[in-house]
GUMARBA-513529 format. One line per 8 residues: number of its first residue (from 1); their letters; for each residue x, y negated, z of C-alpha. Coordinates in steps of 0.25 Angstrom, whole numbers. Layout:
N
NUM	a	X:Y:Z | ... .
This chain:
440
1	mtainapr	-58:85:36 | -68:80:45 | -68:74:59 | -72:86:66 | -60:94:60 | -49:90:69 | -35:92:62 | -27:104:66 .
9	dkynsvwl	-14:96:67 | -4:107:70 | 10:102:68 | 4:88:65 | 1:94:51 | -11:85:49 | -4:73:54 | 7:76:43 .
17	iffilglg	-3:78:32 | -9:64:35 | 5:59:35 | 8:65:21 | -5:59:16 | -2:46:22 | 11:46:15 | 4:50:2 .
25	tllpwnff	-5:38:2 | 6:27:1 | 19:35:-4 | 14:35:-19 | 12:20:-19 | 24:17:-11 | 33:24:-21 | 26:17:-32 .
33	mtatmyft	29:4:-26 | 44:8:-23 | 45:11:-38 | 41:-3:-42 | 55:-6:-48 | 54:7:-57 | 40:2:-62 | 45:-12:-65 .
41	srlkdvpt	58:-7:-71 | 49:0:-82 | 42:-14:-85 | 55:-21:-89 | 54:-18:-104 | 43:-28:-107 | 48:-41:-113 | 40:-54:-109 .
49	vhssnqta	32:-57:-122 | 31:-72:-121 | 42:-81:-120 | 34:-90:-110 | 34:-78:-101 | 48:-76:-102 | 51:-90:-99 | 42:-89:-87 .
57	nvtagdsr	49:-76:-82 | 63:-83:-83 | 58:-95:-76 | 53:-88:-65 | 66:-80:-64 | 58:-67:-67 | 63:-59:-78 | 53:-48:-77 .
65	nvleskfn	42:-45:-87 | 27:-47:-84 | 25:-32:-81 | 37:-31:-72 | 34:-44:-65 | 19:-41:-62 | 21:-26:-59 | 21:-28:-44 .
73	nvmtlcam	9:-37:-44 | 1:-28:-53 | 5:-15:-45 | 0:-22:-32 | -13:-25:-39 | -15:-11:-45 | -12:-5:-31 | -20:-13:-21 .
81	vplliftc	-33:-15:-29 | -35:0:-31 | -31:3:-17 | -41:-7:-11 | -52:-3:-21 | -51:12:-19 | -49:12:-4 | -62:4:-3 .
89	lnsfihqr	-69:14:-12 | -64:25:-4 | -71:19:8 | -84:21:1 | -82:34:-7 | -75:43:3 | -88:49:8 | -92:53:-6 .
97	ipqklris	-79:58:-11 | -72:70:-4 | -60:67:4 | -52:78:-2 | -55:73:-16 | -51:58:-12 | -38:62:-6 | -33:74:-14 .
105	gsltvilv	-38:67:-27 | -31:54:-24 | -18:61:-21 | -19:69:-34 | -21:57:-42 | -9:49:-36 | -1:62:-38 | -4:62:-53 .
113	vflvtavv	-1:47:-54 | 13:49:-48 | 16:61:-57 | 12:52:-69 | 21:41:-63 | 33:50:-61 | 31:55:-76 | 30:41:-81 .
121	vkvelapl	44:38:-75 | 50:46:-86 | 41:41:-97 | 44:29:-105 | 33:19:-105 | 32:4:-110 | 31:-6:-99 | 17:-10:-101 .
129	pffvltmv	11:5:-101 | 20:8:-89 | 15:-4:-82 | 0:-1:-85 | 2:14:-81 | 9:10:-68 | -2:1:-64 | -13:12:-67 .
137	kivcinsf	-5:22:-58 | -4:12:-47 | -19:10:-48 | -22:25:-47 | -12:27:-36 | -18:16:-27 | -33:20:-31 | -31:34:-27 .
145	gaifqssl	-22:31:-16 | -32:22:-10 | -42:33:-10 | -32:43:-4 | -28:33:7 | -42:29:11 | -47:44:11 | -34:48:20 .
153	fglagilp	-37:37:30 | -52:41:30 | -48:56:33 | -38:51:44 | -50:43:50 | -58:55:54 | -46:61:61 | -39:56:74 .
161	asyttpim	-32:42:72 | -18:49:73 | -21:55:59 | -21:41:53 | -7:38:58 | 0:49:49 | -7:42:37 | -1:29:40 .
169	sgqglagt	12:34:44 | 13:42:30 | 10:29:23 | 21:22:30 | 31:33:26 | 27:31:12 | 32:17:11 | 45:21:19 .
177	faafsmic	48:33:10 | 46:24:-3 | 55:13:3 | 65:23:7 | 65:29:-7 | 67:15:-13 | 79:13:-5 | 85:26:-8 .
185	alasgsel	83:24:-23 | 89:10:-22 | 101:16:-14 | 103:27:-24 | 103:18:-37 | 94:28:-44 | 87:24:-57 | 73:18:-55 .
193	qdsafgyf	67:28:-64 | 72:40:-56 | 68:33:-42 | 54:31:-47 | 53:45:-52 | 57:50:-39 | 47:41:-32 | 35:46:-40 .
201	itacivil	39:61:-38 | 41:59:-23 | 27:52:-23 | 21:64:-30 | 27:74:-20 | 21:66:-8 | 7:65:-15 | 7:80:-18 .
209	laimsyli	11:82:-3 | 0:73:1 | -10:81:-7 | -5:95:-1 | -6:89:13 | -20:84:11 | -24:98:5 | -18:104:18 .
217	lpkmvrpq	-26:95:27 | -39:102:28 | -32:114:33 | -29:106:45 | -43:105:49 | -49:113:60 | -63:118:55 | -69:121:68 .
225	sinrtynf	-78:132:63 | -67:140:57 | -56:138:68 | -63:147:78 | -59:161:79 | -69:170:74 | -70:184:81 | -79:190:71 .
233	swfssflv	-77:201:60 | -71:197:47 | -86:196:41 | -90:186:52 | -78:178:50 | -81:177:35 | -95:174:38 | -92:162:47 .
241	lfihkvfr	-82:157:37 | -92:158:26 | -102:150:34 | -92:140:37 | -88:138:23 | -102:138:17 | -110:130:27 | -100:121:34 .
249	pvvnlmed	-101:111:22 | -116:111:24 | -114:107:38 | -104:97:35 | -114:91:25 | -125:90:35 | -115:84:45 | -111:73:35 .
257	etkptssv	-126:70:32 | -129:68:46 | -116:60:49 | -119:45:52 | -114:36:41 | -109:22:42 | -106:11:31 | -92:7:28 .
265	fnifkqiw	-96:-7:33 | -100:-2:47 | -87:6:48 | -79:-6:44 | -86:-14:56 | -80:-4:66 | -66:-4:60 | -64:-18:54 .
273	vmalsvcf	-53:-22:64 | -45:-10:60 | -48:-12:45 | -45:-27:45 | -32:-25:53 | -26:-14:43 | -30:-23:32 | -23:-35:38 .
281	iftvtigv	-11:-27:41 | -9:-23:27 | -12:-37:22 | -1:-43:30 | 9:-32:26 | 6:-31:11 | 6:-46:11 | 20:-48:14 .
289	fpavtvdv	26:-34:11 | 32:-32:1 | 28:-45:-6 | 35:-54:4 | 45:-45:11 | 51:-39:-2 | 56:-53:-6 | 64:-56:7 .
297	kstvages	79:-57:4 | 90:-52:13 | 100:-62:19 | 111:-54:13 | 105:-52:-1 | 116:-52:-11 | 126:-49:-1 | 124:-34:2 .
305	awgesyfi	116:-22:-3 | 107:-23:9 | 102:-37:5 | 102:-35:-10 | 96:-21:-11 | 91:-15:2 | 86:-26:10 | 71:-26:5 .
313	pvscfllf	71:-11:2 | 75:-8:17 | 70:-20:25 | 57:-22:17 | 52:-9:12 | 59:2:20 | 58:-5:33 | 43:-9:31 .
321	nvmdwagr	39:5:28 | 48:12:39 | 42:3:50 | 28:4:44 | 29:19:44 | 34:18:59 | 22:9:63 | 12:18:56 .
329	sltaicmw	18:30:63 | 18:24:77 | 3:25:77 | 5:40:79 | 10:38:93 | 5:24:97 | -8:17:93 | -8:4:100 .
337	pgkdsiwl	-16:-5:100 | -29:3:100 | -40:3:90 | -48:-7:98 | -37:-16:103 | -37:-30:99 | -22:-29:98 | -22:-21:85 .
345	pilvglrv	-29:-32:76 | -20:-43:83 | -7:-36:80 | -12:-34:65 | -15:-49:64 | -1:-53:70 | 5:-46:58 | 2:-58:50 .
353	vfiplfml	15:-65:56 | 23:-56:46 | 18:-64:34 | 26:-77:38 | 37:-69:44 | 41:-62:31 | 38:-75:23 | 48:-82:31 .
361	cnvqprvi	59:-72:28 | 69:-73:17 | 59:-71:6 | 64:-75:-8 | 61:-82:-17 | 53:-92:-9 | 45:-102:-17 | 36:-110:-7 .
369	sqtvwfsh	43:-109:7 | 58:-109:8 | 57:-106:23 | 64:-93:28 | 64:-91:43 | 69:-77:43 | 80:-75:33 | 88:-64:40 .
377	dawyiifm	85:-50:36 | 83:-46:51 | 71:-54:52 | 65:-48:40 | 68:-34:45 | 62:-37:59 | 49:-43:52 | 48:-31:43 .
385	iffsfsng	49:-21:55 | 37:-27:63 | 29:-30:50 | 30:-15:45 | 29:-8:58 | 16:-17:62 | 10:-14:48 | 11:1:50 .
393	ylaslcmc	7:2:65 | -5:-7:64 | -10:-2:51 | -9:12:56 | -16:9:69 | -28:2:61 | -29:14:52 | -29:24:63 .
401	fgpkkvpq	-39:16:72 | -49:12:61 | -56:25:59 | -56:27:74 | -65:15:76 | -77:22:70 | -85:35:72 | -79:48:67 .
409	heaetaga	-88:49:55 | -84:35:50 | -69:37:52 | -66:41:38 | -74:29:32 | -66:20:42 | -53:26:37 | -56:23:23 .
417	imafflsl	-60:9:27 | -47:7:34 | -40:12:22 | -47:1:14 | -43:-10:23 | -29:-5:22 | -29:-6:7 | -36:-20:8 .
425	glalgaav	-25:-25:17 | -15:-20:6 | -22:-27:-5 | -24:-40:3 | -9:-39:7 | -5:-38:-8 | -14:-49:-12 | -9:-59:-1 .
433	sfgfraai	6:-55:-3 | 6:-63:-16 | 2:-76:-8 | 12:-73:3 | 24:-71:-7 | 20:-84:-14 | 19:-92:-2 | 34:-90:1 .
């Protein structure tokens, strides 16, 4: 798809396709994270070899073995590093590798990985091989997912800003759907193995739907030289179509050779405010969510099912994803402040206040500071609503505006750069989250 081919968006079909593709970027990884309990449950069989390690575990009040206790940290590392590297790589190679190969190829690899994951649910494996295989799959998912996401934002960058909104909205729905599935599984009391198998099969269906949607997308393009009505004989019409098919690629090649090119650095100088803003947004968000927010305890914990079982799944995961989705979707009808307004980076910077607010909630256990200012559940819920909504809305604005601050022929590269800084924010947030949690 090129910039001169405006989408023929009858019945909002192109918008829906971008929404499905946005859903496909994050749903696989969200389902992987949702199934963390399943993964750790299959690592419980490894005994701690050294008695000194056993003593250390008991002293720390942690009965988990090494693989189980380190799973989340290693999973985050295996996810964020490839995500950052391949998003950066795509910023430089997207002009050398066809867009169709980058997007459809990445989706196909992710589909195969999830099919293997679903099969492994039914296969007995020793904990260590299972751990290694799981980490390899996480690396594959995030490597090809990074290429897919970056290429998708690049594709949206050459279209009107309104087509970035469905991508962001689809990503928001991915988290909401995964969180809702987790709560349903919790309420049903189903076995972890059955829930995990259902997660992975559902992810496969969504990825397959995303592949089909992308293959349909070119049919929504309006080729200007074909959409005219030809009042010729059948032979003349055939001749016109033949000339179009044979010589149009040559014309496009000549146009590409004469098209002005710009370096990645020069493009970055035009969009650096948007790029750094989206990076800061996700650094703050991932810095406290879920590393800090997941350890907040309800004031009625132990007294009711809400406080004991549902407080974190509902108030943390589901509420965050629902409000994040709402914020992302709002940009479809409201885009304030504008792309050149000073208020956008100011609002982004103000989100740093959520870090101390969540740290002063009833986070347990506390080692350094025993100060809790906001112990009631209502405070935590209010903070989460504004925290998640601002994340979705401001991030979506930045991703929409970034490619629109450069000339049309630089928009795809700008979109890829924005995707890189989004991933950089995720990686930085994951890194600082350890410090934020340790400071409590």
